[in-house]
C-alpha positions as CSV (number, residue, x, y, z in Angstrom):
1,M,17.8,9.6,2.5
2,E,16.1,6.4,3.4
3,E,17.3,3.4,1.4
4,R,14.6,1.2,-0.2
5,K,14.9,-2.5,-0.2
6,R,14.3,-4.3,-3.5
7,T,11.7,-6.9,-2.8
8,R,9.8,-9.4,-4.8
9,L,6.2,-8.5,-5.6
10,R,4.0,-9.1,-2.6
11,S,0.2,-9.3,-2.9
12,G,-2.2,-7.3,-0.8
13,K,-5.5,-5.5,-0.7
14,L,-6.5,-1.9,-0.6
15,V,-9.4,-1.0,1.7
16,T,-10.9,2.4,2.6
17,L,-10.5,3.7,6.1
18,E,-14.2,2.8,6.5
19,G,-13.6,-0.8,5.7
20,Q,-14.8,-1.0,2.0
21,F,-12.7,-3.3,-0.2
22,L,-11.2,-1.3,-3.2
23,T,-9.0,-3.7,-5.2
24,E,-6.2,-6.2,-5.0
25,C,-2.6,-5.0,-5.5
26,H,1.0,-5.9,-5.7
27,F,3.6,-3.9,-3.8
28,Q,7.4,-3.7,-3.7
29,N,10.4,-1.5,-2.9
30,L,9.4,-1.6,0.8
31,A,11.1,0.7,3.2
32,E,10.3,1.5,6.8
33,G,8.3,4.5,5.7
34,G,6.6,3.4,2.5
35,A,6.3,1.3,-0.6
36,R,5.4,1.2,-4.3
37,I,2.0,-0.2,-5.1
38,R,0.4,-1.4,-8.4
39,I,-3.3,-2.0,-8.4
40,V,-4.7,-5.0,-10.2
41,T,-8.0,-3.4,-11.5
42,Q,-8.6,0.2,-12.3
43,T,-10.6,1.8,-9.5
44,A,-10.7,5.2,-7.8
45,V,-8.2,5.1,-4.9
46,P,-8.4,7.7,-2.1
47,D,-5.4,9.5,-0.8
48,R,-5.5,7.5,2.5
49,F,-6.4,3.8,2.8
50,W,-5.5,0.6,4.5
51,L,-2.9,-1.7,2.8
52,F,-3.4,-5.3,3.8
53,D,-0.3,-7.5,3.4
54,D,-1.5,-11.0,2.4
55,Q,1.9,-12.6,3.3
56,Y,2.1,-11.3,6.9
57,C,-1.7,-10.8,7.5
58,G,-1.1,-7.3,8.8
59,A,-2.3,-3.9,7.7
60,L,-1.0,-0.3,7.6
61,I,-2.7,3.0,7.0
62,T,-1.1,4.6,3.9
63,H,-1.0,8.1,2.4
64,V,-0.4,8.5,-1.4
65,V,2.6,10.7,-2.2
66,W,2.6,10.1,-6.0
67,R,0.5,8.5,-8.7
68,K,1.3,7.3,-12.2
69,D,-1.3,5.2,-14.1
70,A,-1.8,2.0,-12.0
71,D,1.2,2.7,-9.7
72,F,1.3,4.6,-6.4
73,G,4.0,5.6,-4.0
74,V,2.8,5.6,-0.5
75,R,4.0,6.5,3.0
76,F,3.0,4.5,6.0
77,A,1.2,6.4,8.8
78,P,3.3,6.2,12.0
79,D,2.1,3.6,14.5
80,A,-0.9,2.7,12.3
81,N,-0.4,-1.0,11.9
82,I,-2.6,-3.9,13.0
83,A,-1.9,-7.6,13.1
């Protein structure tokens, strides 16, 4: 089982695969394969979207694996990052 690293909250943005801004977010519990995300404003979030990391100015395509209220668990698509 992959071990998750406890991280401070990092800020980011959720964007559709077509490039439409959805909402700002905070994410934590980063692992090589995924993260936990909390959205700032309630909005419909698709199963797949871009997660932009404000700190590192990079982005990853993500796939939602679980949802609970404003929290999401996501997996990162392999080789789907941009910088």
